[in-house]
Each structure stands twice: as structure tokens, then as C-alpha cells.
C-alpha positions as CSV (number, residue, x, y, z in Angstrom):
1,M,95.1,118.6,142.3
2,V,95.0,115.1,143.9
3,K,94.5,113.5,140.5
4,D,97.5,115.5,139.1
5,A,99.8,114.3,141.9
6,F,98.6,110.7,141.4
7,N,99.3,110.9,137.7
8,T,102.8,112.3,138.4
9,F,103.8,109.1,140.2
10,F,102.0,106.6,138.0
11,R,101.2,106.2,134.3
12,K,97.6,107.1,134.2
13,K,95.9,104.3,132.3
14,P,97.7,101.3,133.8
15,A,97.2,102.8,137.2
16,L,93.5,103.4,136.6
17,I,93.1,99.8,135.3
18,L,94.7,98.4,138.4
19,M,92.5,100.6,140.6
20,A,89.4,99.6,138.7
21,L,90.2,96.0,139.1
22,R,90.9,96.6,142.8
23,K,87.4,98.1,143.3
24,G,85.5,95.1,142.1
25,V,85.1,91.8,143.8
26,R,84.4,90.0,140.6
27,A,86.6,89.6,137.5
28,R,86.0,92.0,134.7
29,Y,86.4,91.8,130.9
30,G,88.5,94.1,128.7
31,S,85.8,96.2,127.1
32,L,84.3,97.1,130.4
33,L,87.7,98.1,131.8
34,A,88.4,100.2,128.7
35,K,85.1,102.1,129.2
36,E,85.9,102.6,132.9
37,V,89.3,104.1,132.3
38,D,88.2,106.0,129.1
39,C,90.5,104.4,126.6
40,T,90.1,102.3,123.5
41,Y,89.7,98.5,123.8
42,S,93.0,97.9,121.9
43,H,94.9,100.2,124.2
44,A,93.4,98.5,127.2
45,V,94.4,95.1,125.8
46,K,98.0,96.3,125.3
47,I,98.1,97.6,128.9
48,L,96.6,94.3,130.2
49,Q,99.1,92.3,128.3
50,S,101.9,94.3,130.0
51,L,100.3,93.9,133.4
52,E,100.1,90.1,132.8
53,K,103.7,90.0,131.8
54,Y,104.6,91.4,135.3
55,N,102.2,88.9,136.9
56,L,99.8,91.6,138.1
57,V,96.7,90.4,136.3
58,A,95.5,87.0,135.2
59,F,93.1,86.1,132.4
60,E,90.4,83.4,132.8
61,K,88.6,82.2,129.7
62,K,84.8,81.8,130.1
63,G,83.4,80.8,126.8
64,R,84.2,83.5,124.3
65,I,85.0,86.1,127.0
66,K,88.3,86.6,128.8
67,L,87.8,87.7,132.4
68,I,90.5,89.7,134.0
69,K,91.4,89.7,137.7
70,L,94.2,90.8,139.9
71,T,96.8,88.4,141.0
72,T,97.9,88.4,144.7
73,K,100.9,90.6,143.6
74,G,98.6,92.9,141.6
75,Q,96.2,93.2,144.6
76,E,99.1,94.2,146.8
77,I,100.4,96.8,144.3
78,A,96.9,98.2,143.8
79,D,96.4,98.4,147.6
80,S,99.7,100.3,147.9
81,M,98.7,102.6,145.1
82,Q,95.4,103.4,147.0
83,K,97.4,104.1,150.2
84,I,99.6,106.6,148.3
85,R,96.5,108.1,146.7
86,D,95.0,108.5,150.2
87,M,98.2,110.1,151.5
88,I,98.1,112.7,148.7
89,N,94.5,113.4,149.5
């Protein structure tokens, strides 16, 4: 029930990606995030590009790998989403 209410307020995959990035202290890469939120890599990349457009995530190139981390704005939004999720709980 809590998950259904959360999904009512937020698009599921983008919200899950923000929440997954919020959990970690380290930056993650796209294929790992795709696995965590159970979507294809290409779908995760599209979502991440949208999140980058809104300045919620930043990409950092490390060799051949692009690491993804939350920006300050992204962290604030993810924290707010967690508060809402906790209130629904």
C-alpha cells in the first residue's frame, strides 16, 4: 500500500533512481542504477538525461565510465521525497 501511494505522487522509475542515488555515499554508474530500479540501461539513461537537464544529477567521467551523483538540488529533492514516503508509511 505504501508503495502504491508513493507511486501515485511520483513517476516510479525517476523517483526510484533519485532514491537509489540518495542511499549511496558514493557515485554510481548507469548500469548499476538500471539494475537497482529494474529497468533497461537505455531507459535509465533517458531518465538520467532528464534529471541532468533539471540539474538534479551530475555526470563525472572516470576513464570509460560515467559516474552519476546527486547535485545539491537533487539531494534536497530526494530528501524531501523520503520525508513524504515516511509520512505515507
